[in-house]
C-alpha positions in Angstrom: 0.0 -0.1 0.1 1.3 3.3 -1.0 0.6 6.1 1.6 0.7 9.7 0.2 2.0 12.0 2.9 4.6 14.7 2.5 7.8 14.5 4.4 7.4 16.5 7.7 8.2 16.1 11.3 4.6 15.7 12.6 1.4 14.7 11.2 -2.1 15.5 12.4 -4.6 12.9 12.9 -6.6 14.0 10.1 -3.8 13.8 7.7 -3.0 10.1 8.7 -6.6 9.2 8.5 -6.9 10.7 5.0 -3.6 9.0 3.9 -4.9 5.6 4.9 -8.4 6.4 4.0 -10.0 5.4 7.3 -11.8 7.5 9.9 -9.9 9.4 12.6 -11.7 7.3 15.2 -9.8 4.1 13.8 -6.6 5.9 14.2 -7.5 6.7 17.9 -8.6 3.2 18.5 -5.3 1.6 17.1 -3.4 4.0 19.1 -5.1 2.6 22.4 -4.7 -1.1 21.0 -1.1 -1.1 19.9 1.7 0.1 22.1 4.0 0.8 19.3 2.0 3.8 18.2 2.9 6.6 20.6 1.9 10.1 19.2 3.0 13.2 20.9 0.5 15.6 22.2 0.6 19.4 21.9 -0.6 22.0 24.5 -4.3 21.6 23.2 -4.0 17.6 23.4 -3.9 17.2 19.7 -2.3 14.1 18.5 1.0 14.6 16.5 2.3 11.4 14.7 6.0 11.0 13.8 7.3 9.2 10.7 7.9 6.1 13.0 4.3 6.1 14.0 3.1 6.3 10.3 5.7 3.3 9.6 3.9 1.4 12.4 0.4 2.2 11.1 1.5 0.9 7.7 2.4 -2.4 9.4 -0.7 -2.5 11.5 -2.7 -1.7 8.3 -1.1 -4.4 6.4 -1.7 -7.1 9.1 -5.4 -6.1 9.8 -6.8 -4.7 6.7 -4.7 -6.3 4.0 -3.8 -9.8 5.4 -6.9 -10.3 7.5 -5.5 -10.7 10.9 -7.7 -10.0 13.9 -6.5 -7.3 16.3 -5.4 -9.9 18.8 -3.6 -11.9 16.0 -1.7 -8.7 14.9 -0.7 -7.9 18.5 0.5 -11.3 19.0 2.5 -11.2 15.7 4.1 -7.8 16.6 4.8 -9.0 20.3 6.3 -12.2 19.2 8.7 -11.1 16.8 8.5 -7.4 15.9 11.7 -7.0 14.0 11.1 -10.0 11.7 7.4 -9.0 11.1 8.5 -5.4 10.1 11.5 -6.7 8.1 9.1 -9.0 6.1 6.7 -6.2 5.5 9.4 -4.0 4.1 10.7 -6.6 1.7 7.0 -7.3 0.6 6.4 -3.6 0.1 9.5 -3.0 -2.1 8.8 -6.1 -4.1 5.2 -4.6 -4.7 6.9 -1.5 -5.9 9.2 -3.2 -8.3 6.2 -5.3 -9.7 4.1 -2.1 -10.2 7.1 -0.4 -11.9 7.6 -3.6 -14.2 3.9 -3.5 -15.1 4.1 0.1 -16.0 7.1 -0.5 -18.1 5.4 -3.5 -19.7 2.3 -1.5 -20.6 4.6 1.1 -22.4 6.0 -1.5 -24.7 
């Protein structure tokens, strides 16, 4: 899944929700369910998500929405072997990007 967010230090919850095409309530829910998501809060209490939070959201989104894990299953997978889970996700994402580029090249032939 390609997430379209500009590079910056912090992202507001609305930006994150729009990038993932989900409601802000789901972002808040996942924040409470998954300890790896730790947004900062400004003086007004607004959540400010970092690039690491976005990376973790991508992983959770992949497990829950794309691969069909239950929330409990996703938590267990992340708890059991977080480095391996994230490494595998990064490899799959890169391969999907290469595949998309090859399909694009093929259609131009």
